[in-house]
C-alpha positions in Angstrom: 28.1 12.9 -60.1 28.4 14.9 -63.3 26.6 18.2 -63.8 24.9 20.1 -61.1 23.0 17.7 -58.8 20.3 19.1 -56.5 18.6 17.8 -53.4 15.1 17.8 -55.0 16.6 16.2 -58.1 18.0 13.4 -55.9 14.6 12.7 -54.4 14.8 14.7 -51.2 12.0 17.0 -50.1 14.0 20.1 -49.5 17.4 21.6 -50.1 19.2 24.6 -48.6 22.0 25.8 -50.8 25.0 27.9 -49.7 27.3 29.3 -52.3 31.1 29.4 -52.1 32.4 29.9 -55.6 35.8 28.7 -54.4 36.1 31.6 -52.1 38.2 30.6 -49.0 36.2 33.1 -47.0 32.8 31.6 -47.9 32.5 29.2 -45.0 30.4 30.2 -42.0 26.9 29.8 -40.4 23.8 30.1 -42.6 20.2 30.6 -41.7 17.4 29.4 -43.9 14.4 31.8 -43.3 12.0 29.4 -44.9 12.6 26.4 -42.7 14.5 27.6 -39.6 17.4 25.4 -40.6 20.8 26.7 -39.4 23.9 25.1 -40.9 27.6 25.7 -40.3 30.4 24.5 -42.5 34.1 25.2 -42.6 37.0 24.1 -44.8 39.0 21.2 -43.5 42.6 22.3 -42.9 44.1 24.5 -45.7 42.1 22.9 -48.5 39.2 24.6 -50.0 37.9 21.4 -51.5 37.0 19.6 -48.2 34.5 20.7 -45.6 33.2 19.9 -42.1 29.6 20.7 -41.2 26.9 20.7 -38.5 23.2 21.5 -38.5 20.4 22.2 -36.1 18.2 19.8 -38.1 19.0 16.3 -39.1 20.4 16.2 -42.6 19.7 13.4 -45.1 22.4 14.3 -47.6 25.0 17.0 -48.3 26.0 17.8 -51.9 29.5 19.3 -52.2 29.8 20.9 -55.7 33.2 21.7 -57.3 34.1 22.1 -60.9 31.6 20.4 -63.3 30.4 17.8 -60.8 29.2 17.3 -57.3 29.5 14.5 -54.7 26.3 13.5 -52.9 27.1 12.4 -49.4 23.9 10.5 -48.2 23.0 9.6 -44.6 20.5 7.0 -43.4 19.4 7.8 -40.8 19.8 11.5 -41.1 22.6 13.1 -39.0 23.5 16.4 -37.4 27.2 16.7 -38.4 30.0 15.2 -40.4 33.5 15.9 -41.5 35.9 15.4 -44.4 33.4 15.9 -47.3 35.2 16.5 -50.6 34.5 17.7 -54.1 34.7 15.2 -57.0 38.2 14.3 -58.3 39.1 16.0 -61.5 42.4 15.8 -63.4 44.2 14.3 -60.5 43.0 17.1 -58.2 40.1 18.3 -56.3 38.5 21.6 -57.3 37.5 24.2 -54.8 34.0 24.1 -53.4 31.6 26.1 -55.5 28.5 25.5 -53.3 27.2 23.2 -50.6 23.6 22.1 -50.5 22.1 20.5 -47.5 19.2 18.0 -48.2 16.3 17.3 -45.9 13.3 15.0 -45.9 10.4 16.7 -44.3 9.7 15.2 -40.9 8.4 16.2 -37.5 10.5 16.4 -34.4 9.4 15.0 -31.0 10.2 16.2 -27.5 8.6 15.1 -24.3 8.6 15.4 -20.6 8.2 12.6 -18.1 6.9 13.3 -14.6 6.2 10.7 -11.9 3.6 10.5 -9.2 2.6 7.9 -6.6 0.3 7.5 -3.6 1.5 6.5 -0.1 -1.0 4.8 2.2 -0.2 4.5 5.9 -1.2 1.8 8.3 -1.1 2.7 12.0 -0.8 0.6 15.2 -1.2 1.5 18.9 0.1 -0.2 22.0 -1.1 0.7 25.6 1.0 -0.3 28.6 1.0 0.6 32.3 3.5 0.3 35.1 1.2 -1.8 37.2 -1.1 -4.8 36.4 -2.2 -5.7 39.9 -2.2 -3.8 43.2 -3.1 -4.5 46.8 -4.5 -1.3 48.4 -6.0 -0.4 51.8 -9.4 1.1 51.9 -9.1 4.8 51.0 -5.7 4.4 49.4 -4.7 5.7 46.0 -1.8 4.5 43.9 -0.2 6.1 40.8 0.0 4.1 37.5 2.3 5.4 34.8 0.7 4.8 31.4 2.5 4.7 28.0 0.7 4.9 24.6 2.9 4.1 21.7 1.8 4.7 18.1 3.5 3.0 15.1 3.3 3.6 11.4 4.1 1.7 8.2 3.3 2.5 4.6 2.8 1.0 1.2 3.2 2.8 -2.1 0.8 2.4 -5.0 -0.7 4.1 -8.1 2.6 4.7 -9.8 2.0 7.0 -12.8 4.2 8.6 -15.5 2.7 11.6 -17.3 3.7 14.7 -19.1 3.6 16.4 -22.5 4.6 15.3 -26.0 5.4 18.2 -28.3 5.4 17.5 -32.1 7.1 20.3 -34.0 7.1 20.9 -37.8 10.0 23.2 -38.9 9.1 23.0 -42.5 7.2 25.4 -44.8 4.4 22.9 -45.5 1.9 21.4 -43.1 2.1 17.8 -41.8 -1.2 16.0 -41.9 -2.8 12.8 -40.5 -0.9 13.2 -37.3 -0.5 10.0 -35.2 1.1 10.1 -31.7 1.8 7.1 -29.4 3.7 6.4 -26.3 5.9 3.4 -25.4 4.3 2.9 -21.9 1.7 0.1 -22.0 -1.8 1.5 -21.7 -0.7 5.1 -22.1 -3.5 7.5 -22.9 -2.4 10.2 -25.3 -4.5 13.3 -25.9 -3.7 15.8 -28.6 -6.9 17.7 -28.2 -8.2 16.5 -31.6 -5.3 17.9 -33.6 -4.5 16.0 -36.8 -2.4 18.6 -38.6 0.9 20.1 -37.5 1.0 23.5 -39.2 4.0 24.7 -41.2 6.6 26.1 -38.8 4.3 25.2 -35.9 3.7 22.5 -33.3 1.1 20.5 -31.5 1.3 19.7 -27.8 -0.2 16.5 -26.5 -0.6 15.1 -23.0 -0.2 11.6 -21.9 -0.5 9.5 -18.8 0.3 5.8 -18.0 0.1 3.6 -14.9 3.2 1.5 -14.3 3.6 -1.5 -12.1 6.3 -0.3 -9.7 8.6 2.6 -8.8 11.3 1.4 -11.0 12.5 4.2 -13.3 13.2 4.0 -17.0 13.1 5.9 -20.3 9.9 6.8 -21.9 9.7 7.2 -25.7 7.0 8.9 -27.8 6.5 8.3 -31.5 4.8 10.7 -33.9 4.2 10.3 -37.6 2.6 12.6 -40.2 2.2 12.9 -43.9 4.2 15.5 -45.8 2.5 15.8 -49.3 2.3 12.0 -49.9 5.1 10.5 -47.7 4.4 9.5 -44.1 7.4 10.2 -41.9 7.9 9.4 -38.2 10.2 10.5 -35.4 10.7 9.7 -31.7 11.5 11.6 -28.6 12.5 10.2 -25.2 12.8 11.4 -21.6 14.1 9.5 -18.5 11.9 9.2 -15.5 12.6 8.3 -11.8 10.4 8.0 -8.8 11.7 9.9 -5.8 11.0 9.3 -2.1 8.3 12.0 -1.7 4.7 10.8 -2.6 2.4 13.0 -4.6 -0.6 12.0 -2.4 -0.8 10.6 1.1 -3.6 8.7 2.7 -4.1 8.4 6.4 -0.8 10.1 7.1 -2.1 11.4 10.5 -4.1 10.1 13.4 -6.0 11.6 16.3 -5.3 9.7 19.6 -7.7 9.6 22.5 -7.6 7.8 25.9 -10.5 6.8 28.2 -8.7 8.1 31.3 -6.6 11.0 29.9 -9.0 12.2 27.2 -7.7 13.6 23.9 -3.9 13.1 23.5 -3.8 15.0 20.2 -3.0 14.5 16.6 0.3 13.0 15.4 1.7 12.6 11.9 4.7 10.6 13.0 5.1 7.6 15.3 4.9 8.9 18.8 5.0 8.0 22.5 2.6 9.6 24.9 3.1 9.2 28.7 1.0 10.3 31.7 0.3 9.2 35.2 -3.1 8.6 36.8 -4.1 7.5 40.3 -6.2 4.4 40.8 -8.5 4.3 43.9 -9.5 5.2 46.5 -12.0 2.3 47.3 -14.1 2.5 50.5 -14.9 -1.2 50.7 -13.0 -4.4 50.5 -13.2 -6.2 47.1 -11.6 -6.7 43.8 -11.7 -3.7 41.4 -10.5 -3.3 37.8 -9.5 -0.2 36.0 -9.5 -0.7 32.2 -7.9 2.1 30.2 -8.3 2.1 26.4 -6.2 4.2 24.0 -7.7 4.6 20.5 -6.9 6.3 17.2 -8.8 7.4 14.1 -7.0 8.2 10.8 -7.5 11.5 9.1 -8.6 10.3 5.6 -10.4 7.0 5.7 -11.5 7.0 9.3 -9.8 3.8 10.1 -9.7 3.0 13.8 -7.6 1.0 16.2 -7.2 0.6 19.9 -5.4 -1.2 22.7 -6.1 -1.4 26.4 -4.4 -1.9 29.7 -6.1 -3.2 32.8 -5.1 -2.9 36.5 -6.6 -5.2 39.0 -6.9 -3.8 42.5 -7.5 -5.9 45.6 -8.7 -4.3 48.8 -8.4 -7.0 51.4 -11.2 -7.6 53.9 -8.7 -7.5 56.7 -6.9 -4.5 55.3 -3.2 -4.2 54.5 -0.4 -2.2 55.9 1.7 0.7 54.7 5.2 1.7 55.9 6.2 4.7 57.9 7.7 6.2 54.7 4.3 6.1 53.0 2.4 7.8 55.8 5.1 10.5 56.2 4.8 11.5 52.5 1.0 11.2 52.0 -0.2 13.7 54.5 -1.9 17.0 53.5 1.6 18.5 53.4 2.7 16.1 50.6 4.8 15.7 48.6 2.8 12.6 47.5 -0.9 12.6 47.0 -2.9 13.1 50.2 -4.3 10.0 51.9 -7.3 10.8 54.0 -6.4 7.9 56.3 -4.8 10.7 58.4 -8.3 11.7 59.5 -8.4 8.6 61.6 -6.2 10.2 64.3 -8.4 13.3 64.6 -9.3 16.5 62.8 -5.8 17.9 63.3 -4.5 15.0 61.3 -0.7 15.3 60.9 -0.7 18.4 63.1 -1.9 16.3 66.1 0.6 16.7 69.0 2.6 13.5 69.7 2.5 12.9 73.4 5.1 15.0 75.3 7.6 15.2 72.5 6.8 18.9 71.8 6.2 18.0 68.2 3.3 17.0 65.9 3.0 13.6 64.3 4.4 14.9 61.0 7.3 16.6 62.8 8.1 13.4 64.6 8.0 11.4 61.3 10.3 14.0 59.8 12.9 13.8 62.7 15.8 11.4 61.9 16.2 8.9 64.8 19.9 9.3 64.9 20.0 6.2 67.2 17.4 7.6 69.6 15.1 4.7 70.4 12.3 7.1 71.2 12.1 8.2 67.5 12.8 4.6 66.3 9.7 3.4 68.1 7.7 6.5 67.4 8.0 6.1 63.6 6.9 2.5 63.7 4.2 3.2 66.2 2.6 6.0 64.2 2.6 3.9 61.0 1.1 0.9 62.8 -1.5 3.0 64.5 -2.6 4.6 61.2 -2.7 1.2 59.6 -4.9 -0.3 62.3 -7.2 2.8 62.4 -7.6 2.4 58.6 -8.7 -1.2 58.7 -5.6 -3.3 58.9 -6.2 -6.3 61.2 -3.6 -6.4 63.9 -2.4 -9.8 65.4 -2.4 -10.0 69.2 1.3 -9.3 69.4 0.9 -6.1 67.4 -2.0 -5.0 69.6 0.0 -5.7 72.7 3.0 -3.8 71.2 0.8 -0.8 70.4 -0.6 -0.7 74.0 2.9 -1.0 75.5 4.2 1.8 73.2 1.4 4.1 74.2 2.2 3.4 77.9 5.9 4.2 77.3 5.2 7.4 75.5 2.7 8.5 78.2 5.2 7.9 80.9 8.0 9.8 79.3 8.4 13.6 79.7 10.2 14.5 76.5 12.1 12.2 74.2 14.9 10.8 76.4 14.7 7.2 77.5 16.4 5.2 80.2 18.6 2.3 79.2 15.8 -0.1 80.1 13.2 2.0 78.2 15.6 2.1 75.2 15.8 -1.7 75.2 12.0 -2.0 75.4 11.4 0.7 72.7 13.7 -1.1 70.2 11.9 -4.5 70.9 8.5 -2.9 70.3 9.7 -1.1 67.2 10.8 -4.4 65.8 7.3 -6.0 66.3 5.5 -3.0 64.8 8.0 -2.6 61.9 7.4 -6.2 60.9 3.7 -5.5 60.9 4.0 -2.3 58.9 6.2 -4.0 56.3 3.9 -7.0 55.8 6.0 -9.6 57.7 3.1 -10.2 60.1 -0.5 -9.4 59.9 -2.7 -9.1 56.8 0.1 -8.2 54.4 1.7 -5.2 52.8 -0.2 -2.8 50.6 1.4 -1.6 47.4 2.8 1.9 47.8 
């Protein structure tokens, strides 16, 4: 273009001119104090007639002047850099650059942030189990039940929101009026605090918030437009967003667990298994009894509740039931199992009662391994059978007879050594009483 073209003369809003005058050292970085524009240009290769350039602000045109004319290199849309821009051809050559003018149309710039949030709501479940569902016990007997309370948790996510700030900046020396700001997310609410003007060399910050349907990420774009003198110009700014795995808010993330037998089990914020042992019984009279144990929870936010139960049915037979020698040996006041007061049936000394002429107590005899000695083989079954009968187990005639015969044998022996004939008798009696104790004959075996 002949003459001395200018940015304003070409219809652009603003121009920033850097002089060169053909000087090979004129290239460099130039700051415009009026607009904040910073441009850098350099000669391309060894020629002082061709330049490369870059800018911190989008450029709508670059005028490269050389000789008596200038080339107008226009860009639509505006760009931030280019290369290979040359002065006009003259007399089969290209004159050196006399000046470079960068042309701008006034516009705002838009930057934004995009933050995500969502709510996680938990749903809890509870399961109560026990090691026993039905038991047969003798009067006065207790039995341990191992209980397990298992809590489970699932969740659902909702209330997905993208929010943040939209900053509209005006780098130019005149104000931008009639500001309009929108966001690409459907239903987004944009709040600029009532601002309608972006001051010269200033900015306006807006906030926005929008609900989205799911936790799928994306790119969010804001658009701002404003009027410079008479022309409305617009710009966009974008930011990516993703939803992580950590919620911004949690509802019912914890529960408090209680139990009708065990009492408070505590608070948990994770699925958890509680275990404990409780004894059922003793019952003084024959009958059918039930022990219902309920585990419950309540959530920490909405107060939602849930429960599950486990029931044990206990039968105490009218004719009693029998327990083995192993049970009676371990359930005295000496332990290690819980004490069974059925021992009181043999007298106040209970397990410390002397056993005939053995030189030992009942418990000491129970604790002596038979090692093939028929005396102890019979003594163990006799003591168990005697305790069973004294505690309500109905004995068949054969068992009653065996008890009487055993008592006669023990009364006739001084010590624990038996003759061959006594050994034979003792083993026979032990067999009858052992079958009774183990439930093979008589009213049946109690659960131990």
